[in-house]
C-alpha positions, 0 to 999 in steps of 0.5 A: 851123339853124332853132334859130339865130334872130336873137335867139339869135345876138345873145345869143351875140355879146353873151355872147362880148363880155362874156366877152372883156371880163371876161378882158381886164379880169383880164389888165389887172389882173394886168399892172397889179399887176406891178412896173414895170421888172422883167421875168421873162425877163431874168436877172441875169448872174453875173460870177463865173461868167463869169470861171471859164469864161473861164480 
């Protein structure tokens, strides 16, 4: 571990923080572009299909 000097360690930590902030920024940008009030996981219920299965 002689190659891992305090300066290199600090550089790795700072690089990690920069990459994490960049990824968080991209995710935040994508989330802010999504329309409000619409969820992908909730699908509308087809009422005509429910009536057919009940008979």
